[in-house]
C-alpha positions in Angstrom: 0.0 0.0 0.0 1.3 3.4 -0.9 1.9 6.3 1.5 -1.0 8.4 0.2 -3.5 5.5 0.8 -2.3 5.3 4.4 -2.8 9.0 4.8 -6.2 8.8 3.3 -7.2 6.0 5.7 -5.9 8.1 8.7 -7.8 11.2 7.4 -11.1 9.2 7.1 -10.6 7.8 10.6 -10.1 11.4 11.9 -13.1 12.6 10.0 -15.3 9.8 11.3 -14.2 10.5 14.9 -15.0 14.2 14.5 -18.4 13.5 12.9 -19.3 11.3 15.9 -18.3 13.9 18.5 -20.2 16.6 16.6 -23.3 14.4 16.3 -23.2 13.6 20.0 -23.0 17.3 20.9 -25.9 18.1 18.6 -28.1 15.4 20.1 -27.3 16.6 23.6 -28.0 20.2 23.0 -31.0 19.7 20.8 -33.2 18.9 23.9 -32.6 22.3 25.5 -34.8 25.0 24.0 -33.1 28.1 22.7 -35.9 30.3 23.8 -37.8 29.5 27.1 -41.5 28.8 26.6 -42.4 31.7 29.0 -40.5 34.2 26.8 -42.7 36.8 25.0 -42.8 36.6 21.2 -41.1 39.4 19.4 -42.7 41.0 16.4 -40.2 39.3 14.0 -41.2 35.9 15.5 -44.9 36.5 15.1 -46.7 34.8 12.2 -47.4 37.1 9.3 -50.7 39.0 9.2 -52.4 39.0 5.9 -55.2 41.3 4.7 -58.5 39.7 4.8 -59.9 39.0 1.3 -62.7 41.4 0.3 -65.4 39.1 -1.2 -67.6 42.1 -2.2 -66.0 42.3 -5.6 -65.0 39.6 -7.9 -62.0 37.3 -7.3 -60.4 38.7 -10.4 -60.6 42.2 -9.0 -59.1 41.1 -5.7 -56.2 39.3 -7.6 -55.6 42.4 -9.8 -55.5 44.6 -6.7 -53.0 42.4 -5.0 -50.8 42.0 -8.1 -50.8 45.8 -8.5 -49.8 46.2 -4.8 -47.0 43.7 -5.4 -45.8 45.5 -8.5 -45.8 48.9 -6.6 -43.6 47.3 -3.9 -41.2 46.0 -6.6 -41.0 49.4 -8.2 -40.3 51.0 -4.9 -37.6 48.5 -4.2 -36.0 49.1 -7.6 -36.0 52.9 -6.9 -34.4 52.4 -3.5 -31.7 50.1 -5.0 -31.0 52.6 -7.8 -30.8 55.4 -5.3 -28.4 53.5 -3.1 -26.2 52.4 -6.0 -26.1 56.0 -7.3 -25.0 57.3 -3.9 -22.4 54.6 -3.5 -20.9 55.3 -6.9 -21.0 59.1 -6.2 -19.0 58.5 -2.9 -16.5 56.3 -4.8 -15.9 59.0 -7.4 -15.2 61.7 -4.8 -11.5 62.5 -4.7 -9.8 61.6 -1.5 -12.3 59.1 -0.3 
């Protein structure tokens, strides 16, 4: 057997040993909750709140309204990205920065 094969076997043995210790640590710590059950929920942890569907109009009108709201958000995000990129480029072009 060549030298590299012996090194490969030793590396595999080390990797297996490491994987076993990591797996043991994960199973031990997985039983302790990260957040106590009595802790209050933050807003970011709360489930998302959706607008109730207005069934007065047709479903098509409701879908069209939601799609238009989505597109408005996307346009706003595009404007914000463009504004940010323009400001960063302007800062980069300033002499001495």
